[in-house]
C-alpha positions as CSV (number, residue, x, y, z in Angstrom):
1,X,-6.2,-8.6,-2.2
2,X,-6.0,-11.7,0.0
3,X,-2.3,-11.8,-0.6
4,X,-2.0,-8.1,0.3
5,X,-3.9,-8.8,3.6
6,X,-1.5,-11.6,4.3
7,X,1.3,-9.0,3.9
8,X,-0.5,-6.6,6.2
9,X,-0.7,-9.3,8.9
10,X,3.1,-9.7,8.6
11,X,3.5,-5.9,9.3
12,X,1.1,-6.3,12.2
13,X,3.3,-9.0,13.7
14,X,6.3,-6.7,13.4
15,X,4.4,-3.8,15.1
16,X,4.4,-1.8,11.9
17,X,1.2,-0.1,10.6
18,X,-0.5,-3.1,8.9
19,X,-0.5,-2.3,5.3
20,X,0.2,-4.8,2.6
21,X,0.7,-4.6,-1.2
22,X,1.2,-6.9,-4.1
23,X,2.1,-6.2,-7.7
24,X,0.6,-8.5,-10.4
25,X,2.0,-8.6,-13.9
26,X,0.1,-8.1,-17.1
27,X,-0.1,-11.9,-17.4
28,X,-1.8,-12.2,-14.0
29,X,1.2,-13.7,-12.2
30,X,2.4,-12.3,-8.9
31,X,5.5,-10.3,-9.3
32,X,6.1,-9.1,-5.7
33,X,4.5,-8.7,-2.3
34,X,5.5,-6.5,0.6
35,X,4.4,-4.9,3.8
36,X,5.1,-1.7,5.6
37,X,8.5,-1.6,7.2
38,X,9.6,2.0,7.8
39,X,10.2,1.4,11.5
40,X,12.1,-1.9,11.3
41,X,14.2,-0.6,8.3
42,X,14.7,2.9,9.6
43,X,13.5,4.1,6.2
44,X,10.5,6.5,6.0
45,X,10.1,5.5,2.3
46,X,9.6,1.8,3.1
47,X,5.9,1.8,2.7
48,X,4.4,-1.5,1.4
49,X,3.8,0.0,-2.1
50,X,7.3,1.3,-2.5
51,X,8.9,-2.0,-1.3
52,X,6.6,-4.0,-3.6
53,X,7.5,-1.7,-6.6
54,X,11.2,-2.1,-5.9
55,X,10.9,-5.9,-5.7
56,X,8.8,-6.1,-8.9
57,X,11.2,-4.0,-10.8
58,X,14.1,-6.2,-9.7
59,X,12.2,-9.3,-10.7
60,X,11.5,-7.8,-14.2
61,X,14.9,-6.2,-14.4
62,X,13.1,-3.0,-15.5
63,X,12.2,0.2,-13.8
64,X,8.9,0.3,-15.6
65,X,5.9,-1.9,-14.5
66,X,3.8,-1.4,-17.7
67,X,0.5,-3.3,-17.6
68,X,0.7,-4.2,-13.9
69,X,-1.8,-4.0,-11.2
70,X,-1.0,-2.9,-7.6
71,X,-3.3,-4.3,-4.9
72,X,-2.9,-2.5,-1.6
73,X,-4.9,-2.7,1.6
74,X,-5.0,1.0,2.3
75,X,-5.3,3.9,-0.1
76,X,-1.8,5.1,-1.0
77,X,-0.2,8.4,0.1
78,X,1.2,11.0,-2.3
79,X,4.7,9.4,-2.2
80,X,3.4,6.0,-3.1
81,X,1.1,7.2,-5.9
82,X,4.1,9.2,-7.2
83,X,6.2,6.0,-7.3
84,X,3.4,4.2,-9.1
85,X,3.1,7.0,-11.7
86,X,6.9,6.9,-12.3
87,X,6.8,3.1,-12.5
88,X,3.9,3.2,-15.0
89,X,1.6,1.0,-12.9
90,X,-1.5,0.5,-15.0
91,X,-4.2,0.0,-12.3
92,X,-4.5,0.5,-8.5
93,X,-6.9,-1.6,-6.5
94,X,-7.2,-0.6,-2.8
95,X,-9.3,-1.7,0.1
96,X,-9.8,0.9,2.8
97,X,-9.8,4.7,2.2
98,X,-7.3,6.8,4.0
99,X,-9.1,10.0,5.3
100,X,-5.8,11.6,6.4
101,X,-3.5,11.1,3.5
102,X,-5.3,9.1,0.8
103,X,-4.0,10.4,-2.6
104,X,-6.1,8.2,-4.9
105,X,-9.4,10.1,-4.4
106,X,-10.1,10.7,-0.7
107,X,-7.9,13.7,0.3
108,X,-6.6,14.4,-3.2
109,X,-6.3,12.4,-6.5
110,X,-2.9,12.2,-8.1
111,X,-3.9,9.2,-10.2
112,X,-5.5,11.2,-13.0
113,X,-3.8,14.6,-13.2
114,X,-4.1,15.8,-16.8
115,X,-0.7,17.4,-16.8
116,X,1.1,14.2,-15.8
117,X,2.3,12.0,-18.6
118,X,0.7,8.9,-17.0
119,X,-2.6,8.1,-15.4
120,X,-3.6,5.1,-13.2
121,X,-6.9,3.4,-13.3
122,X,-8.3,3.1,-9.8
123,X,-10.7,0.6,-8.2
124,X,-11.5,1.4,-4.6
125,X,-13.1,-0.6,-1.8
126,X,-12.2,-4.2,-2.6
127,X,-12.5,-6.1,0.6
128,X,-12.8,-2.7,2.3
129,X,-14.1,-4.0,5.6
130,X,-11.3,-6.6,6.0
131,X,-8.7,-4.0,5.1
132,X,-10.1,-1.5,7.6
133,X,-10.5,-4.1,10.3
134,X,-6.8,-4.9,10.6
135,X,-6.0,-1.3,10.9
136,X,-8.6,-0.7,13.6
137,X,-7.4,-3.8,15.5
138,X,-3.8,-2.6,15.3
139,X,-4.5,1.0,16.5
140,X,-6.9,-0.2,19.2
141,X,-4.2,-2.5,20.6
142,X,-1.7,0.4,20.4
143,X,-4.0,2.7,22.3
144,X,-4.5,0.0,24.9
145,X,-0.8,-0.5,25.3
146,X,-0.3,3.2,25.8
147,X,-3.1,3.4,28.4
148,X,-1.6,0.5,30.3
149,X,1.8,2.2,30.4
150,X,0.4,5.5,31.6
151,X,-1.4,3.8,34.5
152,X,1.9,2.9,36.1
């Protein structure tokens, strides 16, 4: 999760919502890391999880990530859980819950739908405070910047 937080810091520096993700192989080795980049890439699908999945698949030269673990600083949205299901990610470990669009148990849970042909084991709350803190810091700074602009 520390590597995912490092990725989130990169997103913060780029003024992207600070979410980071890493994919670890079945052997425990890092396959890929990524951070949010939808604004800088003009791509609404460029969430940290999607970018990390794409990079890991290229590294393995396979569209399946069987036996892998995805670590992400914020609970994934429906799009990202869907990508993990299609890639056959084995386990998801996330830090902070997302009360607006969390799709691994908070708003809804797509990770264990019986009718899907794959399920993802979920571990929530790893380094939860650190993961939440970077998001709070980011949005507090954004609100402050908006207030400063509105004064003039």
